[in-house]
N, C-alpha and C positions, 0 to 999 in steps of 0.2 A: 526095873520099873518104878515096881510095890515101893520099894527100897529108900527109892533117888523121893520119890512124893511126901515118903511118911516122918521124911528128913527133910522137908520145905519146901524141894528146888520143882524147879520142873524138868522132865528127865532132860536128854538132848538125844535130837533126830543123829542114827545112826552113823557111826563113822562126822562128822559134823561137830559144831560147838553152834555157840547158844546168846541169843541177844536176855544184857538182863536193864529192864530198864526203872534207872533210880532218879529217883526224884528229891530235890537238895530244897534244903532251907529255902526261906521266903523273905528273911532276912538275917532271925538268929541264928547262925554257928549250930548254938546246942538242939536243936530241933531235928539238929538226923539224929536218924535211925542208925540202933545197932548194925540195921540185916541190912540197910543202903552199906555201912561204914562196911563189913564185911566183904561186897557185896565188889564189890570198887575193890579194893588191894583182892580179890578172885581173879580180876579179871587182869586178862591180857591185855589187854586195849581203852581206854575214857575215852567217848564220844563225845567229846563236849559244845555246847558256844562260843565260850570266849575259856582260851586255856586257862590265862593269865587268874579270872577270877575262880573258878574252881580247884587251879595251883594251893587254895587262898584254904578253902573247906581242907584240899589234901591235904596241907601243911600243917594246920591243924590239927590235924589228927595224927600223924606224921604214916602220912598213907604215901607211897612211894610208889606211880603209877602211870605207865604212856599212856601220852593225854593226846590226842588230832584230831582238829580243826571240823566241824559237824555247825553248820552252822546255813541258813532259810535261804546264801548263796551258792553253796556247795555241794546241796545235800543229796540229787540225783546222781554226781559221777564222785562222793564219796561214801552211798552205799553202796558203787556196785561195787567196787573196792573195797569194805566190810565183810558186803553178803561172800563175798571172798574172802576175806579171812575166817568166814566162821567157819564156810563145809569143807579148810583143811581140819580145822581144828576151836578154830579162839574162840574165848568167852568172852566178847563184845559192852562195854553197861557204858547205855546214853545216861546221860548228863544235859539241863537246858543249864542258862545262869541262876535257873530261882524254880523251885517250885517239882508244878507235875510236865516231863516231856509230848506236846504233843496239844497241850494244853495251849492256847496258841502259844507253840514253839518246837521246833523242828523238829522231825522224828516222824510222823506220820510217812515220808515215805519206807524210811526207813519198816517199817516195820513191815508198810504191805509186804513189806518186795522180801523180807526173812520169809514174812508166809507164807507169801507164792513160791518157797523154794527151801519150805518143808521146813525147817529151824524152827526153837523152840522157842518163846515166848515166854519173857518172865517180867512179870510188873509184880515191884513188890510202892506198898504202899506210904504215903508222908505228906509233908507239908501239900499245902494245896491258898491261894490264895485267894479263891474265890467260895472254897467252902470256908470256909474261916470268918469272913468278911458276909460270907450271910446267916452264920450262925450268932457272929458280934452285932449285925443291922437288926434284929429282934424282925424283928421280919414274917411274912408264916414262909414255912419251910415245908409242910408238906409236896407244896408242888413248890417248881423251878426253873427257870430258865439263864441258860449261861449263854449268851450271847461274843462271848470272844471282845476283841475292844469296839468300840460302837464307831457303828457307820459315820461319814466325814455327810454325805447328803440328803437332808433336811427330811425330802419325804421317805426315805426310808430309816433317819431318827422316830420319822411322827409310828411308820409301826408297827417296830418296834415297842417303843408306851405304848402298844395299846395292848398291850399282854396281857392276856386273861393271870400270868401264872408269875410271882414275883423271881421280878428283872438278874441276875449278874451280870454283872459287863465297865470289865477296864476298860482306862481312860486316859485318859495327856492330863498334866495334871493343866496346859494348855488353853484345853477342848471345853472341860470343868462345867465352868461359867458361864457357854452357853448350847449346852448339849439340857446341862439344869432348864436354863428360860425358856426353851422353847417344848423341854417336858413345865416345867410353870403355864407358860400360853393351854394347855391341849386339859390341861389339869390340877390345880393350885394349891388344891387337898392332898393331894397323893402323897402318902409319905414314903423319902428318902430316904437312906445313909450313905456321907459322902466314907469313908472308910482310906486309911489315909493312911501309909509306913506300917502294917503289920506286920508285928514283931521285933518292932524296932524300938530305939530309944524310942524316938520326941512319934510311936506310933497313936491314932484320933480317930474316933468315930465320933463324926456327928452327924445325925438325928433330926427332921422334922418334917417340917409339908418340903414337897415340890420346891413352894415360897418362898419360901421359910432358905434353904439349905442355897437355893439363886442366890436371894441377897444375897447372900452372905460372900457368900467366893466372887459376885459383885465384880468389885474393884483388888482386892484381894485374890486370886489365887492361889490359893495350897500347891503346897513341892510336895517334894519323891512324890515313887509310885499309889496311883489310884483305886477305888476297889467302887466301882458306884451300886448300887442296893436298891432297887426302885417297887415299895410296895405294886401290887396284880389291879392291872382296874377294873373299874365296874363293868360289872357282866352282862346288867342291865339295860336294859334302854337310854336311849336321855327323850327324858319327857319334858313339856311347855313346859319354859317357863314358866309365865303366867300365869298358868293355874298350882300351879307350884306353891310359887308368890302369895298366891292370897292365901294359901294355907298356908303358910309359914306370918301370915301377920295372925293372922285367928291364932298360929301359938300366941303368937309375946301379945295381942289385946288382955292374948286373955291370963300376959301372967310369965310367961316361959322367957329366961335368956334370951337375947339372938343368936347371939354365937354358936349356941347347942338344940336349935331352933330350929337353924337349917342344917346340922349334920340329919339332924331326927327326917326333915323332909329328903332331904337330896339324899340318904337311904330306900324310901320308900320312891322317888321319884326318879331318880338316875340325874337331877339337874345339879352338876358339876355346886356343894356346899360354899362355894369362893366367893361363885357366883351370885348366889339367893342373896348373901348375906349382902355383898354389896350394892343387889337393884334397892337392896334393905333400908339401905342405908344412905341412897344418894341421892 
């Protein structure tokens, strides 16, 4: 066992095979790791969401492997088959269409089944759209929350946007405008970043306030894969508008510029800066 661990391998259960969870590129095929390629070559079977899409990656690197479909519609039945193969000594590699399996992708049922059967599960590091978006957003990354795909119900969406931590989520390009509009209604000044087509030729990172970014996509939805990063919600209690507005007027009368002054008062009172600014200028 010591020798296996030193060689960088998770030892298999006695008489059994193992599962290797292999993250794949989220766009640029050159992002695949050498260790993933080695594991795919070693595997007796590669379980993947779409065999055609995985074959493109394998052909790029001359990997000839037996593929079997494993997706959300067949994962329970397929998991039982794969566990039986591993118990008979096979090594199975699990991949999704892009990124890390199980992270908003199939694989949870299979990993659970392997653990229950006493089979070894080895997880390889690699590309992750959630992490790439978080870093590219330039928003706080010390405490963050990954929500998978954003909920469609407004109440659930509003509750999610109240997160005191940076929020990372996936969203359909068809729904991103409406989701941003909800956020802008809640807090127009909340910093956000829309990360589109990460690692691909048309990669684009759009940063700004919720109001600004919502306006940008209101009539022109983005194309391609989208990850949304939202800055933390204010942790302080929301203050009353009138006292905060009175304080803002005093600052402006003393010579302060309205918008920066609104930001300062917002931090002290909890009243959104955009709401203060609108009240001042209306």
